C-alpha positions as CSV (number, residue, x, y, z in Angstrom):
1,M,-13.3,30.5,-15.0
2,D,-15.7,27.5,-15.5
3,K,-17.6,25.6,-12.8
4,T,-14.7,23.2,-11.9
5,E,-12.2,26.0,-11.6
6,L,-14.4,28.0,-9.4
7,L,-15.0,25.0,-7.2
8,L,-11.3,24.3,-6.9
9,Q,-10.6,28.0,-6.2
10,E,-13.3,28.2,-3.5
11,L,-12.0,25.1,-1.7
12,T,-8.3,25.8,-1.9
13,D,-8.5,29.5,-1.0
14,A,-10.4,28.7,2.1
15,C,-8.4,27.9,5.3
16,G,-8.8,24.6,7.1
17,A,-5.9,23.3,9.2
18,P,-6.3,20.0,11.1
19,G,-9.0,20.4,13.8
20,H,-10.2,23.7,12.2
21,E,-12.1,22.6,9.1
22,A,-15.4,24.4,9.7
23,A,-15.0,26.7,6.7
24,I,-14.4,23.8,4.4
25,A,-17.4,21.9,5.8
26,A,-19.6,24.9,5.2
27,I,-18.5,25.0,1.5
28,M,-19.1,21.3,1.1
29,K,-22.6,21.6,2.8
30,K,-23.5,24.4,0.4
31,H,-22.7,22.3,-2.6
32,L,-24.0,18.9,-1.3
33,E,-27.3,20.0,0.1
34,A,-28.9,20.2,-3.3
35,V,-27.7,16.8,-4.5
36,S,-28.2,14.7,-1.3
37,D,-31.1,13.5,0.9
38,G,-29.6,14.8,4.1
39,I,-26.5,16.2,5.8
40,S,-25.2,15.0,9.1
41,Y,-21.9,15.2,11.0
42,D,-19.8,12.9,13.2
43,K,-18.8,14.2,16.6
44,L,-15.3,15.3,15.4
45,G,-16.8,17.5,12.6
46,S,-16.7,15.4,9.5
47,I,-19.5,16.2,7.1
48,I,-21.7,13.3,5.8
49,A,-24.0,13.7,2.8
50,E,-26.4,10.8,2.1
51,K,-27.7,10.1,-1.4
52,K,-30.2,7.3,-1.7
53,G,-30.3,5.3,-4.8
54,A,-32.4,2.4,-6.0
55,T,-31.7,0.4,-2.8
56,S,-30.6,1.3,0.7
57,E,-27.7,-1.2,0.4
58,P,-24.9,-1.5,-0.3
59,R,-23.7,1.6,1.5
60,V,-20.9,3.2,-0.5
61,M,-18.6,5.7,1.2
62,I,-16.5,8.2,-0.8
63,A,-14.3,10.5,1.3
64,G,-11.9,13.4,0.8
65,H,-10.2,15.0,3.8
66,M,-10.9,18.6,4.5
67,D,-7.8,19.6,6.4
68,E,-4.5,20.9,4.9
69,V,-1.1,20.8,6.4
70,G,-0.5,23.9,8.5
71,F,0.9,25.2,11.8
72,I,-0.2,26.4,15.2
73,V,1.2,29.3,17.2
74,G,3.4,27.9,20.0
75,S,4.8,31.1,21.5
76,I,5.5,34.7,20.8
77,T,8.8,36.3,21.6
78,K,9.1,39.6,23.5
79,S,10.0,41.4,20.2
80,G,6.9,40.0,18.4
81,F,8.3,37.0,16.4
82,V,5.9,34.0,16.3
83,R,7.3,30.5,17.1
84,F,5.1,27.7,15.7
85,L,4.5,24.0,15.7
86,P,3.6,21.8,12.7
87,L,0.1,20.4,12.0
88,G,0.8,17.6,9.6
89,G,4.0,16.5,7.9
90,W,6.5,19.3,6.9
91,W,10.1,19.2,5.6
92,G,12.0,22.2,6.8
93,H,13.4,23.2,3.4
94,V,10.0,23.8,1.9
95,A,8.8,26.0,4.7
96,L,11.5,28.7,4.8
97,A,10.8,32.1,3.4
98,Q,7.2,31.3,2.6
99,R,4.2,33.6,3.2
100,V,1.6,32.4,5.7
101,T,-1.7,33.5,7.1
102,I,-2.3,33.4,10.9
103,L,-6.0,33.2,11.7
104,T,-6.7,35.3,14.7
105,A,-9.8,36.4,16.6
106,K,-9.3,39.8,15.0
107,G,-9.0,38.4,11.5
108,P,-6.2,37.0,9.2
109,V,-2.6,38.3,9.7
110,V,-0.1,37.7,6.9
111,G,3.5,37.0,7.8
112,V,6.6,35.3,6.4
113,I,8.6,32.4,7.8
114,G,11.9,34.0,8.5
115,S,15.3,32.8,7.2
116,T,18.8,34.0,7.8
117,P,20.4,35.4,4.7
118,P,23.2,33.1,3.4
119,H,25.6,36.0,3.5
120,I,25.8,35.6,7.3
121,L,25.6,31.8,7.6
122,D,28.8,29.8,8.2
123,P,29.5,27.0,5.6
124,E,28.3,24.2,7.9
125,A,25.0,25.9,8.7
126,R,24.3,26.2,5.0
127,K,24.4,22.4,4.6
128,K,21.7,21.7,7.3
129,V,18.0,21.5,7.0
130,I,16.6,23.9,9.6
131,E,14.0,22.3,11.9
132,I,10.5,23.8,12.2
133,E,11.1,24.3,15.9
134,D,14.0,26.6,15.1
135,M,11.9,28.8,12.7
136,F,9.8,31.9,13.3
137,I,7.2,34.0,11.6
138,D,7.7,37.7,11.0
139,V,4.4,39.6,11.0
140,G,6.1,43.0,11.0
141,A,7.8,42.6,14.4
142,M,9.6,45.6,15.9
143,D,10.4,46.9,19.3
144,N,7.5,48.5,21.0
145,Y,5.0,47.0,18.6
146,D,2.9,44.5,20.6
147,V,1.6,42.0,18.0
148,Q,-0.6,40.3,20.6
149,K,-2.5,43.5,21.5
150,R,-2.5,45.1,18.0
151,L,-3.0,42.1,15.8
152,G,-4.7,39.7,18.2
153,I,-2.2,36.9,17.8
154,T,-2.3,34.3,20.6
155,V,-0.9,30.9,21.4
156,G,-3.1,28.3,19.7
157,D,-4.0,30.3,16.6
158,V,-3.8,28.2,13.5
159,I,-1.5,29.1,10.5
160,V,-1.9,28.1,6.9
161,P,0.1,28.7,3.7
162,Y,-0.7,31.8,1.7
163,S,-1.0,30.8,-2.0
164,P,-4.1,31.9,-3.9
165,F,-5.5,29.6,-6.6
166,T,-3.9,30.4,-10.0
167,I,-4.5,29.1,-13.5
168,M,-1.1,28.7,-15.0
169,N,0.2,29.7,-18.5
170,H,-0.6,26.1,-19.4
171,K,-4.4,26.7,-19.0
172,K,-5.1,23.1,-17.9
173,M,-2.6,23.3,-15.0
174,Y,-3.6,24.8,-11.7
175,L,-1.4,26.1,-8.8
176,A,-2.7,26.4,-5.3
177,K,-2.3,25.5,-1.6
178,A,-4.3,22.7,-0.1
179,F,-4.8,20.6,-3.2
180,D,-4.1,17.9,-0.6
181,D,-6.9,17.3,-0.1
182,R,-9.4,19.8,-1.4
183,V,-9.0,17.9,-4.6
184,G,-10.7,15.0,-2.9
185,C,-13.4,17.2,-1.5
186,A,-14.1,18.6,-4.9
187,I,-14.3,15.0,-6.3
188,V,-16.9,14.1,-3.7
189,I,-19.0,17.1,-4.7
190,E,-18.7,16.6,-8.5
191,T,-19.3,12.9,-8.2
192,M,-22.5,13.4,-6.1
193,E,-23.7,16.0,-8.6
194,K,-23.3,13.6,-11.5
195,L,-25.0,10.7,-9.6
196,A,-27.9,13.0,-8.7
197,K,-28.9,12.8,-12.4
198,V,-28.6,9.0,-12.9
199,K,-29.8,5.8,-11.3
200,H,-27.3,4.0,-9.0
201,P,-27.9,0.6,-7.2
202,N,-26.8,1.7,-3.8
203,T,-26.8,4.5,-1.2
204,I,-23.9,6.9,-1.3
205,Y,-22.2,8.7,1.6
206,G,-20.2,11.6,0.3
207,I,-17.9,12.6,3.2
208,G,-15.4,15.4,4.1
209,T,-13.3,14.0,6.9
210,V,-11.3,16.0,9.5
211,M,-7.8,15.7,10.8
212,E,-6.4,13.3,8.2
213,E,-3.0,15.0,8.3
214,V,-2.6,14.3,12.1
215,G,-3.6,10.6,12.1
216,L,-6.5,9.9,9.8
217,R,-8.9,10.6,12.7
218,G,-12.1,11.7,10.9
219,A,-11.9,8.6,8.7
220,I,-12.5,6.4,11.7
221,T,-15.4,8.4,13.2
222,S,-17.2,9.1,9.9
223,A,-16.9,5.4,8.8
224,W,-18.4,4.4,12.2
225,A,-21.2,6.9,11.6
226,C,-22.3,5.6,8.1
227,D,-21.2,2.0,8.5
228,P,-20.2,1.5,4.8
229,D,-20.1,-1.8,2.9
230,V,-17.4,-0.5,0.6
231,A,-15.3,2.7,0.6
232,I,-13.2,4.8,-1.8
233,A,-10.8,7.4,-0.3
234,L,-10.1,10.3,-2.6
235,D,-6.7,12.0,-2.2
236,V,-3.6,13.1,-4.0
237,G,-0.5,11.2,-4.9
238,P,3.0,12.6,-5.4
239,A,3.7,13.1,-9.0
240,K,7.0,11.6,-10.0
241,D,7.7,13.6,-13.1
242,T,10.1,16.3,-11.9
243,P,13.9,16.5,-12.2
244,G,15.7,14.5,-9.6
245,I,13.2,11.6,-9.4
246,K,14.6,8.4,-10.8
247,G,12.9,6.1,-13.3
248,D,10.3,6.5,-16.0
249,N,7.2,6.8,-13.9
250,E,3.5,6.6,-14.9
251,E,2.6,8.6,-11.8
252,K,2.8,12.0,-13.5
253,L,0.7,14.9,-14.6
254,G,-1.3,13.6,-17.5
255,G,-1.1,10.0,-16.2
256,G,-4.9,9.9,-15.5
257,A,-6.5,8.7,-12.3
258,A,-4.0,7.2,-9.9
259,I,-5.2,3.9,-8.4
260,F,-3.3,3.1,-5.2
261,V,-2.2,-0.5,-5.1
262,Y,-0.1,0.1,-1.9
263,D,0.5,2.7,0.7
264,A,1.9,2.6,4.2
265,G,-1.6,2.1,5.7
266,L,-3.4,0.0,3.2
267,I,-3.2,-3.0,0.9
268,P,-6.5,-2.5,-1.0
269,N,-9.1,-5.1,-1.3
270,V,-7.9,-7.2,-4.3
271,K,-11.3,-7.6,-6.0
272,L,-12.2,-4.0,-5.5
273,K,-8.8,-3.0,-7.1
274,E,-9.5,-5.3,-10.0
275,L,-13.0,-3.8,-10.4
276,V,-11.6,-0.2,-10.5
277,I,-9.0,-1.1,-13.1
278,D,-11.6,-3.0,-15.2
279,T,-13.9,0.0,-15.0
280,A,-11.2,2.3,-16.2
281,K,-10.4,0.0,-19.1
282,K,-14.0,-0.5,-20.2
283,N,-14.7,3.2,-20.1
284,K,-11.4,4.2,-21.7
285,I,-10.5,6.3,-18.7
286,P,-6.7,7.0,-18.5
287,Y,-5.2,5.7,-15.3
288,C,-2.0,4.7,-13.6
289,L,-1.1,2.3,-10.8
290,S,0.5,4.1,-7.8
291,T,2.4,3.2,-4.7
292,L,3.3,5.3,-1.7
293,Q,6.1,3.9,0.5
294,R,5.8,6.5,3.2
295,G,2.4,8.1,4.1
296,A,-1.1,6.8,4.2
297,T,-4.6,7.8,3.3
298,D,-8.0,7.7,5.0
299,A,-8.6,4.3,3.4
300,G,-6.0,2.9,5.8
301,R,-8.4,3.6,8.7
302,I,-11.7,3.0,7.0
303,H,-10.9,-0.5,6.1
304,M,-10.4,-1.5,9.7
305,V,-13.7,-0.1,11.0
306,R,-16.2,-2.5,12.6
307,Q,-15.9,-5.9,10.8
308,G,-13.8,-4.4,8.1
309,V,-14.6,-2.5,4.9
310,P,-13.3,-3.3,1.4
311,S,-11.4,-0.1,0.6
312,I,-9.2,1.6,-2.0
313,C,-7.7,5.0,-2.6
314,I,-8.1,6.8,-6.0
315,A,-6.0,9.9,-6.3
316,V,-4.9,12.8,-8.5
317,N,-1.2,13.0,-9.2
318,T,0.1,16.3,-7.7
319,R,3.4,18.0,-7.7
320,Y,5.0,19.4,-4.5
321,I,2.5,18.1,-2.0
322,H,3.0,19.0,1.7
323,G,4.4,22.3,0.8
324,H,3.0,25.8,0.4
325,T,2.0,25.4,-3.3
326,S,1.2,22.4,-5.5
327,I,0.2,21.8,-9.1
328,I,-2.4,19.5,-10.7
329,Y,-3.5,18.9,-14.3
330,R,-7.2,19.4,-15.0
331,H,-7.7,16.3,-17.1
332,D,-6.3,14.0,-14.3
333,Y,-8.9,15.6,-12.0
334,L,-11.8,15.1,-14.4
335,N,-10.8,11.6,-15.3
336,T,-10.7,10.7,-11.5
337,V,-14.3,12.1,-11.2
338,K,-15.4,10.0,-14.1
339,L,-13.7,6.9,-12.8
340,V,-15.2,7.2,-9.3
341,T,-18.7,7.8,-10.8
342,E,-18.5,4.8,-13.1
343,V,-17.2,2.5,-10.3
344,I,-20.1,3.5,-8.0
345,K,-22.6,2.7,-10.8
346,R,-21.3,-0.9,-10.7
347,L,-21.4,-1.4,-6.9
348,D,-24.7,-3.2,-6.6
349,K,-25.4,-5.7,-3.8
350,K,-24.2,-8.8,-5.6
351,T,-20.9,-7.1,-6.6
352,V,-20.1,-5.7,-3.2
353,K,-20.9,-9.0,-1.6
354,S,-18.5,-10.7,-3.9
355,L,-15.6,-8.5,-2.8
356,T,-15.4,-10.4,0.5
357,Q,-16.5,-13.9,-0.4
358,P,-14.6,-16.6,-2.2
């Protein structure tokens, strides 16, 4: 594997459910220390790497969220089955029969989300989506096998999908858990590495935010900490190129960097959106315009901090987000890194000032 693949593997194989992102922050710190002028944290745990350029202003924030959708142990039955609660948005159909890792004080425990075989379900039950609250995890439960004492499982332990990073038969396509949003974290790292080698007319804050999946929480606190003049959230967008999705959509694997023109939490700054599109065109970077009717990104909170921050989200089209395993296309990722890098080079004081003035 090359450098990019190793970075994506390192980030996605690590575990970091909402509120438990320390392992991801440690990985980001390791990579960002060498290309920044200092590392700090907000009081929720978001990591902030500062990279000074030719001037101290404008202050440019680029942020990917470190958390992945997961679960938390809610209770344990007498026979050793684990009941759980969602951390982030889950649809019942995609959770059943999947392998998970429970992170205990004694170490990781692998289990499977149990499902009743269709052979013993009545016809009406087969038609229903089972709710998360009605599911359980089987860690090898049997009578007289105390999973709490033997395995160390306890209420409050976090649970994440088990799905190791895999290069697919199409060598430019990658399969893994947590691309939402370790892709954004990787883009922060690779963009900071590229800008360490060139001049840029601003100061950059490369940030890994916490608890995005449970309310965009770290976006607020980290933006207050660095007080940006302009911000780019880095995330994934749902690829619309699989069977069952209507229309001929540009939001697909191979569609280039996805520029969000609308989501449920943000209408991007118009001039910033135009600047991003113009940058893509001038540098011949493939891109597509994306909308997200349900769901929001960190940009939706950052743009309301203090007096307001011109913000936008640039994403990587990803199949099967908010499930155990998702797929990205390498060139979309690399084109997103390139676009973000080129946009930052253009964000000088005059340009950023023009974003909010007539």
